[in-house]
PDB file with SEQRES, HELIX, SHEET and CRYST1 records, atoms N, CA, C and O in Angstrom:
SEQRES   1 A   56  UNK UNK UNK UNK UNK UNK UNK UNK UNK UNK UNK UNK UNK          
SEQRES   2 A   56  UNK UNK UNK UNK UNK UNK UNK UNK UNK UNK UNK UNK UNK          
SEQRES   3 A   56  UNK UNK UNK UNK UNK UNK UNK UNK UNK UNK UNK UNK UNK          
SEQRES   4 A   56  UNK UNK UNK UNK UNK UNK UNK UNK UNK UNK UNK UNK UNK          
SEQRES   5 A   56  UNK UNK UNK UNK                                              
HELIX    1 AA1 UNK A    7  UNK A   14  1                                   8    
SHEET    1 AA1 4 UNK A   2  UNK A   5  0                                        
SHEET    2 AA1 4 UNK A  41  UNK A  45 -1                                        
SHEET    3 AA1 4 UNK A  33  UNK A  36 -1                                        
SHEET    4 AA1 4 UNK A  22  UNK A  24 -1                                        
CRYST1    1.000    1.000    1.000  90.00  90.00  90.00 P 1           1          
ATOM      1  N   UNK A   1      46.478  -5.490  68.395  1.00  0.00           N  
ATOM      2  CA  UNK A   1      45.562  -5.169  69.460  1.00  0.00           C  
ATOM      3  C   UNK A   1      46.048  -5.885  70.723  1.00  0.00           C  
ATOM      4  O   UNK A   1      46.314  -7.087  70.700  1.00  0.00           O  
ATOM      5  N   UNK A   2      46.158  -5.151  71.798  1.00  0.00           N  
ATOM      6  CA  UNK A   2      46.595  -5.715  73.072  1.00  0.00           C  
ATOM      7  C   UNK A   2      45.518  -5.431  74.118  1.00  0.00           C  
ATOM      8  O   UNK A   2      45.111  -4.285  74.306  1.00  0.00           O  
ATOM      9  N   UNK A   3      45.058  -6.488  74.797  1.00  0.00           N  
ATOM     10  CA  UNK A   3      44.033  -6.331  75.833  1.00  0.00           C  
ATOM     11  C   UNK A   3      44.553  -6.933  77.133  1.00  0.00           C  
ATOM     12  O   UNK A   3      44.487  -8.147  77.320  1.00  0.00           O  
ATOM     13  N   UNK A   4      45.072  -6.092  78.038  1.00  0.00           N  
ATOM     14  CA  UNK A   4      45.486  -6.579  79.350  1.00  0.00           C  
ATOM     15  C   UNK A   4      44.321  -6.442  80.342  1.00  0.00           C  
ATOM     16  O   UNK A   4      43.558  -5.477  80.280  1.00  0.00           O  
ATOM     17  N   UNK A   5      44.194  -7.396  81.240  1.00  0.00           N  
ATOM     18  CA  UNK A   5      43.139  -7.335  82.258  1.00  0.00           C  
ATOM     19  C   UNK A   5      43.473  -8.320  83.376  1.00  0.00           C  
ATOM     20  O   UNK A   5      44.362  -9.161  83.239  1.00  0.00           O  
ATOM     21  N   UNK A   6      42.745  -8.199  84.478  1.00  0.00           N  
ATOM     22  CA  UNK A   6      42.936  -9.139  85.576  1.00  0.00           C  
ATOM     23  C   UNK A   6      42.375 -10.504  85.177  1.00  0.00           C  
ATOM     24  O   UNK A   6      41.580 -10.618  84.245  1.00  0.00           O  
ATOM     25  N   UNK A   7      42.802 -11.521  85.893  1.00  0.00           N  
ATOM     26  CA  UNK A   7      42.293 -12.862  85.623  1.00  0.00           C  
ATOM     27  C   UNK A   7      40.789 -12.914  85.881  1.00  0.00           C  
ATOM     28  O   UNK A   7      40.051 -13.556  85.133  1.00  0.00           O  
ATOM     29  N   UNK A   8      40.344 -12.255  86.915  1.00  0.00           N  
ATOM     30  CA  UNK A   8      38.906 -12.216  87.220  1.00  0.00           C  
ATOM     31  C   UNK A   8      38.120 -11.616  86.052  1.00  0.00           C  
ATOM     32  O   UNK A   8      37.066 -12.137  85.685  1.00  0.00           O  
ATOM     33  N   UNK A   9      38.618 -10.540  85.474  1.00  0.00           N  
ATOM     34  CA  UNK A   9      37.935  -9.933  84.326  1.00  0.00           C  
ATOM     35  C   UNK A   9      37.903 -10.897  83.140  1.00  0.00           C  
ATOM     36  O   UNK A   9      36.870 -11.045  82.487  1.00  0.00           O  
ATOM     37  N   UNK A  10      39.045 -11.560  82.859  1.00  0.00           N  
ATOM     38  CA  UNK A  10      39.084 -12.508  81.748  1.00  0.00           C  
ATOM     39  C   UNK A  10      38.135 -13.677  81.984  1.00  0.00           C  
ATOM     40  O   UNK A  10      37.490 -14.147  81.047  1.00  0.00           O  
ATOM     41  N   UNK A  11      38.043 -14.149  83.220  1.00  0.00           N  
ATOM     42  CA  UNK A  11      37.111 -15.242  83.521  1.00  0.00           C  
ATOM     43  C   UNK A  11      35.678 -14.800  83.291  1.00  0.00           C  
ATOM     44  O   UNK A  11      34.867 -15.572  82.779  1.00  0.00           O  
ATOM     45  N   UNK A  12      35.354 -13.572  83.661  1.00  0.00           N  
ATOM     46  CA  UNK A  12      34.002 -13.040  83.448  1.00  0.00           C  
ATOM     47  C   UNK A  12      33.713 -12.900  81.953  1.00  0.00           C  
ATOM     48  O   UNK A  12      32.653 -13.318  81.487  1.00  0.00           O  
ATOM     49  N   UNK A  13      34.632 -12.324  81.210  1.00  0.00           N  
ATOM     50  CA  UNK A  13      34.428 -12.078  79.783  1.00  0.00           C  
ATOM     51  C   UNK A  13      34.332 -13.358  78.970  1.00  0.00           C  
ATOM     52  O   UNK A  13      33.533 -13.448  78.037  1.00  0.00           O  
ATOM     53  N   UNK A  14      35.159 -14.367  79.328  1.00  0.00           N  
ATOM     54  CA  UNK A  14      35.209 -15.591  78.530  1.00  0.00           C  
ATOM     55  C   UNK A  14      34.269 -16.679  79.024  1.00  0.00           C  
ATOM     56  O   UNK A  14      33.958 -17.612  78.284  1.00  0.00           O  
ATOM     57  N   UNK A  15      33.811 -16.569  80.281  1.00  0.00           N  
ATOM     58  CA  UNK A  15      32.998 -17.630  80.859  1.00  0.00           C  
ATOM     59  C   UNK A  15      33.807 -18.881  81.148  1.00  0.00           C  
ATOM     60  O   UNK A  15      33.250 -19.970  81.284  1.00  0.00           O  
ATOM     61  N   UNK A  16      35.131 -18.727  81.244  1.00  0.00           N  
ATOM     62  CA  UNK A  16      36.031 -19.854  81.481  1.00  0.00           C  
ATOM     63  C   UNK A  16      36.718 -19.710  82.831  1.00  0.00           C  
ATOM     64  O   UNK A  16      36.889 -18.602  83.339  1.00  0.00           O  
ATOM     65  N   UNK A  17      37.114 -20.854  83.409  1.00  0.00           N  
ATOM     66  CA  UNK A  17      38.006 -20.831  84.561  1.00  0.00           C  
ATOM     67  C   UNK A  17      39.425 -20.838  84.031  1.00  0.00           C  
ATOM     68  O   UNK A  17      39.748 -21.574  83.099  1.00  0.00           O  
ATOM     69  N   UNK A  18      40.266 -20.017  84.627  1.00  0.00           N  
ATOM     70  CA  UNK A  18      41.666 -19.913  84.221  1.00  0.00           C  
ATOM     71  C   UNK A  18      42.519 -20.212  85.443  1.00  0.00           C  
ATOM     72  O   UNK A  18      43.060 -19.295  86.061  1.00  0.00           O  
ATOM     73  N   UNK A  19      42.644 -21.496  85.802  1.00  0.00           N  
ATOM     74  CA  UNK A  19      43.230 -21.886  87.080  1.00  0.00           C  
ATOM     75  C   UNK A  19      44.754 -21.825  87.192  1.00  0.00           C  
ATOM     76  O   UNK A  19      45.289 -21.854  88.300  1.00  0.00           O  
ATOM     77  N   UNK A  20      45.459 -21.741  86.062  1.00  0.00           N  
ATOM     78  CA  UNK A  20      46.926 -21.742  86.146  1.00  0.00           C  
ATOM     79  C   UNK A  20      47.524 -20.880  85.044  1.00  0.00           C  
ATOM     80  O   UNK A  20      46.849 -20.517  84.080  1.00  0.00           O  
ATOM     81  N   UNK A  21      48.786 -20.564  85.204  1.00  0.00           N  
ATOM     82  CA  UNK A  21      49.498 -19.779  84.195  1.00  0.00           C  
ATOM     83  C   UNK A  21      49.641 -20.590  82.909  1.00  0.00           C  
ATOM     84  O   UNK A  21      49.740 -21.817  82.935  1.00  0.00           O  
ATOM     85  N   UNK A  22      49.650 -19.874  81.784  1.00  0.00           N  
ATOM     86  CA  UNK A  22      49.826 -20.528  80.491  1.00  0.00           C  
ATOM     87  C   UNK A  22      48.916 -19.933  79.446  1.00  0.00           C  
ATOM     88  O   UNK A  22      48.254 -18.922  79.679  1.00  0.00           O  
ATOM     89  N   UNK A  23      48.888 -20.563  78.301  1.00  0.00           N  
ATOM     90  CA  UNK A  23      48.054 -20.105  77.198  1.00  0.00           C  
ATOM     91  C   UNK A  23      46.710 -20.807  77.168  1.00  0.00           C  
ATOM     92  O   UNK A  23      46.631 -22.011  77.410  1.00  0.00           O  
ATOM     93  N   UNK A  24      45.656 -20.066  76.873  1.00  0.00           N  
ATOM     94  CA  UNK A  24      44.296 -20.613  76.796  1.00  0.00           C  
ATOM     95  C   UNK A  24      43.671 -20.215  75.466  1.00  0.00           C  
ATOM     96  O   UNK A  24      43.773 -19.066  75.035  1.00  0.00           O  
ATOM     97  N   UNK A  25      43.029 -21.174  74.828  1.00  0.00           N  
ATOM     98  CA  UNK A  25      42.299 -20.895  73.602  1.00  0.00           C  
ATOM     99  C   UNK A  25      40.944 -20.317  74.000  1.00  0.00           C  
ATOM    100  O   UNK A  25      40.194 -20.929  74.761  1.00  0.00           O  
ATOM    101  N   UNK A  26      40.640 -19.131  73.476  1.00  0.00           N  
ATOM    102  CA  UNK A  26      39.357 -18.504  73.783  1.00  0.00           C  
ATOM    103  C   UNK A  26      38.502 -18.455  72.522  1.00  0.00           C  
ATOM    104  O   UNK A  26      39.018 -18.388  71.407  1.00  0.00           O  
ATOM    105  N   UNK A  27      37.205 -18.489  72.715  1.00  0.00           N  
ATOM    106  CA  UNK A  27      36.263 -18.490  71.598  1.00  0.00           C  
ATOM    107  C   UNK A  27      36.497 -17.266  70.722  1.00  0.00           C  
ATOM    108  O   UNK A  27      36.565 -16.136  71.206  1.00  0.00           O  
ATOM    109  N   UNK A  28      36.619 -17.515  69.429  1.00  0.00           N  
ATOM    110  CA  UNK A  28      36.810 -16.492  68.410  1.00  0.00           C  
ATOM    111  C   UNK A  28      38.136 -15.737  68.530  1.00  0.00           C  
ATOM    112  O   UNK A  28      38.314 -14.698  67.895  1.00  0.00           O  
ATOM    113  N   UNK A  29      39.056 -16.245  69.328  1.00  0.00           N  
ATOM    114  CA  UNK A  29      40.373 -15.630  69.429  1.00  0.00           C  
ATOM    115  C   UNK A  29      41.277 -16.125  68.306  1.00  0.00           C  
ATOM    116  O   UNK A  29      41.171 -17.274  67.876  1.00  0.00           O  
ATOM    117  N   UNK A  30      42.155 -15.265  67.841  1.00  0.00           N  
ATOM    118  CA  UNK A  30      43.103 -15.651  66.797  1.00  0.00           C  
ATOM    119  C   UNK A  30      44.371 -16.250  67.381  1.00  0.00           C  
ATOM    120  O   UNK A  30      45.073 -17.007  66.710  1.00  0.00           O  
ATOM    121  N   UNK A  31      44.663 -15.912  68.627  1.00  0.00           N  
ATOM    122  CA  UNK A  31      45.855 -16.409  69.322  1.00  0.00           C  
ATOM    123  C   UNK A  31      45.451 -16.771  70.746  1.00  0.00           C  
ATOM    124  O   UNK A  31      44.400 -16.334  71.214  1.00  0.00           O  
ATOM    125  N   UNK A  32      46.260 -17.555  71.437  1.00  0.00           N  
ATOM    126  CA  UNK A  32      45.928 -17.885  72.829  1.00  0.00           C  
ATOM    127  C   UNK A  32      46.003 -16.667  73.754  1.00  0.00           C  
ATOM    128  O   UNK A  32      46.801 -15.753  73.546  1.00  0.00           O  
ATOM    129  N   UNK A  33      45.170 -16.681  74.755  1.00  0.00           N  
ATOM    130  CA  UNK A  33      45.220 -15.720  75.848  1.00  0.00           C  
ATOM    131  C   UNK A  33      46.302 -16.184  76.805  1.00  0.00           C  
ATOM    132  O   UNK A  33      46.282 -17.336  77.239  1.00  0.00           O  
ATOM    133  N   UNK A  34      47.241 -15.323  77.143  1.00  0.00           N  
ATOM    134  CA  UNK A  34      48.338 -15.681  78.043  1.00  0.00           C  
ATOM    135  C   UNK A  34      47.995 -15.231  79.464  1.00  0.00           C  
ATOM    136  O   UNK A  34      47.752 -14.050  79.713  1.00  0.00           O  
ATOM    137  N   UNK A  35      47.979 -16.193  80.389  1.00  0.00           N  
ATOM    138  CA  UNK A  35      47.642 -15.941  81.784  1.00  0.00           C  
ATOM    139  C   UNK A  35      48.886 -16.073  82.650  1.00  0.00           C  
ATOM    140  O   UNK A  35      49.662 -17.018  82.503  1.00  0.00           O  
ATOM    141  N   UNK A  36      49.070 -15.107  83.562  1.00  0.00           N  
ATOM    142  CA  UNK A  36      50.162 -15.146  84.543  1.00  0.00           C  
ATOM    143  C   UNK A  36      49.531 -15.036  85.928  1.00  0.00           C  
ATOM    144  O   UNK A  36      49.157 -13.948  86.365  1.00  0.00           O  
ATOM    145  N   UNK A  37      49.416 -16.177  86.615  1.00  0.00           N  
ATOM    146  CA  UNK A  37      48.760 -16.199  87.930  1.00  0.00           C  
ATOM    147  C   UNK A  37      49.521 -15.382  88.971  1.00  0.00           C  
ATOM    148  O   UNK A  37      48.897 -14.733  89.810  1.00  0.00           O  
ATOM    149  N   UNK A  38      50.856 -15.396  88.936  1.00  0.00           N  
ATOM    150  CA  UNK A  38      51.626 -14.657  89.945  1.00  0.00           C  
ATOM    151  C   UNK A  38      51.425 -13.152  89.816  1.00  0.00           C  
ATOM    152  O   UNK A  38      51.515 -12.431  90.809  1.00  0.00           O  
ATOM    153  N   UNK A  39      51.156 -12.671  88.610  1.00  0.00           N  
ATOM    154  CA  UNK A  39      50.919 -11.241  88.380  1.00  0.00           C  
ATOM    155  C   UNK A  39      49.427 -10.902  88.372  1.00  0.00           C  
ATOM    156  O   UNK A  39      49.062  -9.731  88.270  1.00  0.00           O  
ATOM    157  N   UNK A  40      48.549 -11.934  88.480  1.00  0.00           N  
ATOM    158  CA  UNK A  40      47.101 -11.759  88.386  1.00  0.00           C  
ATOM    159  C   UNK A  40      46.744 -10.990  87.116  1.00  0.00           C  
ATOM    160  O   UNK A  40      45.996 -10.013  87.146  1.00  0.00           O  
ATOM    161  N   UNK A  41      47.305 -11.465  85.991  1.00  0.00           N  
ATOM    162  CA  UNK A  41      47.121 -10.732  84.746  1.00  0.00           C  
ATOM    163  C   UNK A  41      46.927 -11.696  83.593  1.00  0.00           C  
ATOM    164  O   UNK A  41      47.553 -12.754  83.529  1.00  0.00           O  
ATOM    165  N   UNK A  42      46.050 -11.308  82.689  1.00  0.00           N  
ATOM    166  CA  UNK A  42      45.897 -11.990  81.420  1.00  0.00           C  
ATOM    167  C   UNK A  42      46.111 -10.972  80.319  1.00  0.00           C  
ATOM    168  O   UNK A  42      45.655  -9.833  80.419  1.00  0.00           O  
ATOM    169  N   UNK A  43      46.807 -11.382  79.267  1.00  0.00           N  
ATOM    170  CA  UNK A  43      47.053 -10.468  78.146  1.00  0.00           C  
ATOM    171  C   UNK A  43      46.740 -11.197  76.847  1.00  0.00           C  
ATOM    172  O   UNK A  43      47.239 -12.292  76.585  1.00  0.00           O  
ATOM    173  N   UNK A  44      45.908 -10.562  76.053  1.00  0.00           N  
ATOM    174  CA  UNK A  44      45.580 -11.066  74.728  1.00  0.00           C  
ATOM    175  C   UNK A  44      46.242 -10.127  73.731  1.00  0.00           C  
ATOM    176  O   UNK A  44      45.968  -8.927  73.731  1.00  0.00           O  
ATOM    177  N   UNK A  45      47.114 -10.667  72.878  1.00  0.00           N  
ATOM    178  CA  UNK A  45      47.804  -9.861  71.870  1.00  0.00           C  
ATOM    179  C   UNK A  45      47.440 -10.423  70.507  1.00  0.00           C  
ATOM    180  O   UNK A  45      47.917 -11.486  70.109  1.00  0.00           O  
ATOM    181  N   UNK A  46      46.585  -9.692  69.799  1.00  0.00           N  
ATOM    182  CA  UNK A  46      46.142 -10.136  68.481  1.00  0.00           C  
ATOM    183  C   UNK A  46      46.973  -9.431  67.415  1.00  0.00           C  
ATOM    184  O   UNK A  46      47.032  -8.202  67.386  1.00  0.00           O  
ATOM    185  N   UNK A  47      47.608 -10.197  66.546  1.00  0.00           N  
ATOM    186  CA  UNK A  47      48.447  -9.575  65.516  1.00  0.00           C  
ATOM    187  C   UNK A  47      47.601  -8.837  64.485  1.00  0.00           C  
ATOM    188  O   UNK A  47      46.428  -9.147  64.276  1.00  0.00           O  
ATOM    189  N   UNK A  48      48.220  -7.866  63.858  1.00  0.00           N  
ATOM    190  CA  UNK A  48      47.555  -7.197  62.744  1.00  0.00           C  
ATOM    191  C   UNK A  48      48.577  -6.958  61.654  1.00  0.00           C  
ATOM    192  O   UNK A  48      49.782  -6.957  61.902  1.00  0.00           O  
ATOM    193  N   UNK A  49      48.097  -6.762  60.478  1.00  0.00           N  
ATOM    194  CA  UNK A  49      48.962  -6.551  59.323  1.00  0.00           C  
ATOM    195  C   UNK A  49      48.524  -5.274  58.630  1.00  0.00           C  
ATOM    196  O   UNK A  49      47.341  -5.078  58.351  1.00  0.00           O  
ATOM    197  N   UNK A  50      49.477  -4.421  58.359  1.00  0.00           N  
ATOM    198  CA  UNK A  50      49.206  -3.193  57.620  1.00  0.00           C  
ATOM    199  C   UNK A  50      49.728  -3.375  56.204  1.00  0.00           C  
ATOM    200  O   UNK A  50      50.840  -3.863  55.999  1.00  0.00           O  
ATOM    201  N   UNK A  51      48.923  -2.982  55.237  1.00  0.00           N  
ATOM    202  CA  UNK A  51      49.324  -3.075  53.844  1.00  0.00           C  
ATOM    203  C   UNK A  51      49.202  -1.706  53.199  1.00  0.00           C  
ATOM    204  O   UNK A  51      48.291  -0.935  53.499  1.00  0.00           O  
ATOM    205  N   UNK A  52      50.129  -1.426  52.317  1.00  0.00           N  
ATOM    206  CA  UNK A  52      50.088  -0.163  51.598  1.00  0.00           C  
ATOM    207  C   UNK A  52      49.746  -0.483  50.144  1.00  0.00           C  
ATOM    208  O   UNK A  52      50.388  -1.322  49.512  1.00  0.00           O  
ATOM    209  N   UNK A  53      48.727   0.196  49.627  1.00  0.00           N  
ATOM    210  CA  UNK A  53      48.317   0.020  48.235  1.00  0.00           C  
ATOM    211  C   UNK A  53      48.581   1.326  47.503  1.00  0.00           C  
ATOM    212  O   UNK A  53      48.167   2.397  47.946  1.00  0.00           O  
ATOM    213  N   UNK A  54      49.264   1.223  46.400  1.00  0.00           N  
ATOM    214  CA  UNK A  54      49.551   2.406  45.599  1.00  0.00           C  
ATOM    215  C   UNK A  54      48.512   2.522  44.501  1.00  0.00           C  
ATOM    216  O   UNK A  54      48.199   1.547  43.818  1.00  0.00           O  
ATOM    217  N   UNK A  55      47.986   3.713  44.341  1.00  0.00           N  
ATOM    218  CA  UNK A  55      47.015   3.991  43.277  1.00  0.00           C  
ATOM    219  C   UNK A  55      47.727   4.750  42.172  1.00  0.00           C  
ATOM    220  O   UNK A  55      48.489   5.679  42.438  1.00  0.00           O  
ATOM    221  N   UNK A  56      47.480   4.356  40.944  1.00  0.00           N  
ATOM    222  CA  UNK A  56      48.102   5.043  39.808  1.00  0.00           C  
ATOM    223  C   UNK A  56      47.290   6.235  39.398  1.00  0.00           C  
ATOM    224  O   UNK A  56      47.658   6.938  38.457  1.00  0.00           O  
TER     225      UNK A  56                                                      
END                                                                             
């Protein structure tokens, strides 16, 4: 799952200030939110795993 948004949107959604570029731990997040101040962008990339089950 990938959620790109502006820093302003991420600040509104998380209730946090995101004053500089870098990774931020967000409530209930599995991975850090990556913020890029020069691009005015935050991207949250949550990993997922697909499994295949064979039925006999």
